[in-house]
C-alpha positions in Angstrom: 16.3 -3.6 10.4 15.3 -3.0 6.7 17.1 -0.7 4.4 15.1 1.8 2.3 16.0 4.2 -0.5 13.3 6.6 -1.6 13.2 9.5 -4.0 11.2 12.7 -3.3 10.1 14.8 -6.2 8.0 17.9 -6.7 7.3 20.3 -9.6 4.9 22.6 -7.6 5.9 24.8 -4.6 9.1 22.7 -4.8 11.0 24.3 -1.9 8.1 24.1 0.5 7.1 20.6 -0.5 10.6 19.1 -0.3 11.1 20.8 3.1 7.8 19.3 4.3 8.8 15.9 3.1 12.3 16.0 4.7 10.7 17.1 8.0 8.0 14.4 8.0 10.5 11.7 6.9 13.0 12.7 9.6 10.2 12.6 12.2 9.3 9.0 11.1 12.8 7.6 10.4 15.5 9.0 12.7 18.3 7.3 10.8 17.5 9.1 7.5 20.2 10.7 5.4 19.5 12.9 2.3 21.6 13.3 -0.9 21.8 16.8 -2.2 18.7 18.2 -3.9 18.8 18.1 -7.7 16.8 20.1 -10.3 15.6 18.1 -13.3 13.6 18.6 -16.4 10.3 16.7 -16.6 10.7 13.3 -18.2 7.1 12.4 -19.4 5.2 15.6 -18.9 4.2 18.3 -21.4 4.1 20.7 -18.4 7.6 22.3 -18.6 7.8 23.0 -14.8 11.2 21.8 -13.5 11.3 19.2 -10.7 13.3 19.2 -7.5 14.4 15.7 -6.6 16.1 14.3 -3.6 17.1 10.7 -2.7 17.0 9.6 0.9 18.4 6.5 2.7 17.1 5.1 6.0 16.7 2.0 8.1 13.5 0.9 9.8 12.1 -2.1 11.5 8.8 -1.4 9.8 7.8 -3.7 6.9 7.6 -2.6 3.3 3.8 -2.1 3.2 3.7 -0.1 6.4 6.5 2.3 5.1 4.7 2.5 1.7 1.5 3.7 3.6 3.5 6.2 5.6 5.0 7.6 2.4 1.5 7.9 0.8 0.2 9.7 3.9 3.0 12.3 3.7 2.2 12.8 0.0 -1.5 13.4 0.8 -0.7 15.7 3.8 1.4 17.9 1.4 -1.7 18.5 -0.6 -1.4 15.9 -3.3 -4.7 15.1 -5.0 -5.6 12.5 -7.6 -7.0 15.2 -9.9 -3.6 17.0 -10.0 -2.4 14.2 -12.4 -4.4 15.7 -15.3 -2.7 19.1 -14.8 0.7 17.4 -14.4 1.1 19.0 -11.1 3.1 17.1 -8.5 3.0 18.6 -5.1 4.9 15.7 -3.7 5.8 12.3 -4.9 7.8 9.8 -2.8 8.8 6.7 -4.5 10.3 3.7 -2.7 13.2 2.6 -4.9 14.8 0.0 -2.8 13.7 -2.3 0.0 16.6 -4.2 1.6 18.5 -5.4 -1.4 15.6 -5.5 -3.8 15.3 -2.7 -6.4 11.6 -2.0 -6.7 11.7 0.4 -9.7 14.5 -0.7 -12.0 13.7 2.0 -14.6 13.8 4.8 -12.1 16.9 3.3 -10.4 18.9 3.8 -13.7 18.0 7.4 -14.1 21.1 9.7 -14.1 19.9 11.9 -11.2 19.2 8.8 -9.1 22.6 7.4 -9.8 24.3 10.7 -9.1 22.4 10.9 -5.8 23.3 7.4 -4.8 27.0 8.2 -5.3 26.6 10.9 -2.6 26.0 8.1 0.0 29.4 6.7 -0.8 31.0 10.0 -0.1 30.6 12.8 2.5 28.0 14.7 0.5 24.9 13.4 2.2 23.1 15.5 4.7 21.9 14.1 8.0 
């Protein structure tokens, strides 16, 4: 079994899109646990729309590339389109942060809201 940590984010129809992501991720990965949802300001956008972010932890026998494709499929099914980038509209972004013990996005991993969310997995704050 492989260990995965992903971060879900949205700045457009946030409630609906994060609910959709949680539903689809739970259908695909039954062992998944979610840290509490956090609201953050945009880091690199001029668009002032706030983001909802949520970190999730799960285990799967699927390899990294297969899971990455599954995550991209969920993003697209939420309505994410390449042209949304110009408008700084993020229907749904699911980033794989960790695969087994390898941190895939070190810069993202160090962000305060990610670290705050990771600490939830070491307490009883996470949501099944």
